[in-house]
C-alpha positions as CSV (number, residue, x, y, z in Angstrom):
1,M,0.0,0.0,0.0
2,I,1.2,3.5,-0.9
3,P,1.0,5.9,2.1
4,N,-1.2,9.0,1.7
5,R,-3.2,7.5,-1.2
6,A,-7.0,7.5,-1.2
7,I,-8.4,4.1,-2.0
8,F,-12.0,3.7,-3.2
9,D,-13.4,0.1,-3.2
10,N,-16.6,0.8,-5.2
11,A,-18.7,-0.5,-2.3
12,E,-20.8,2.7,-2.3
13,N,-22.5,4.5,-5.2
14,D,-21.0,7.7,-3.9
15,N,-17.6,6.4,-5.0
16,E,-18.6,6.6,-8.6
17,I,-19.4,10.3,-8.3
18,I,-16.1,10.9,-6.5
19,E,-14.2,9.1,-9.2
20,I,-15.8,11.2,-11.9
21,D,-15.1,14.4,-9.9
22,I,-11.4,13.3,-9.6
23,L,-11.1,12.7,-13.4
24,S,-12.8,16.0,-14.2
25,E,-10.5,17.9,-11.8
26,A,-7.5,16.2,-13.3
27,Q,-8.6,17.2,-16.8
28,N,-8.8,20.8,-15.7
29,N,-5.4,20.7,-14.0
30,T,-2.6,22.0,-16.3
31,Y,-0.1,19.6,-14.7
32,L,-2.1,16.5,-15.7
33,I,-2.1,16.8,-19.4
34,H,-3.7,13.7,-20.9
35,L,-3.0,13.2,-24.5
36,D,-3.6,9.6,-23.7
37,G,-4.9,7.8,-20.6
38,T,-1.5,6.4,-19.6
39,K,0.0,9.7,-18.4
40,M,-3.2,10.6,-16.5
41,Y,-3.3,7.2,-14.9
42,Y,0.3,7.3,-13.8
43,D,-0.1,10.8,-12.4
44,L,-3.3,9.9,-10.5
45,K,-2.3,6.5,-9.3
46,H,0.1,8.0,-6.8
47,I,-2.8,9.8,-5.1
48,Y,-5.9,7.7,-5.8
49,W,-6.8,4.1,-6.6
50,W,-10.0,2.2,-7.3
51,P,-10.8,-1.1,-9.1
52,G,-11.0,-0.5,-12.8
53,M,-9.3,2.9,-12.5
54,K,-7.1,2.5,-15.7
55,H,-10.1,1.4,-17.8
56,E,-12.3,4.3,-16.5
57,I,-9.6,6.8,-17.3
58,S,-9.3,5.3,-20.8
59,E,-13.1,5.7,-21.3
60,F,-13.0,9.2,-19.9
61,I,-10.3,10.2,-22.3
62,M,-12.2,8.7,-25.3
63,I,-15.2,11.0,-24.6
64,C,-13.2,14.1,-23.6
65,L,-13.9,16.9,-26.0
66,V,-10.6,18.6,-25.2
67,C,-8.6,15.6,-26.3
68,Q,-10.4,15.1,-29.6
């Protein structure tokens, strides 16, 4: 386990809202440029983790209008 990292286990529906908020905030952050999902994943995995995180980031990038 990495210290100081928030872990969401998807046990609650609220986690899904939090995950979307995290991805949206990362998208708006100039330090987390995401030409592809890999960089965004590596930047976020040091702070957050949840099951299926890498897949969710990939899906988020595919529908991101800024990245298109």
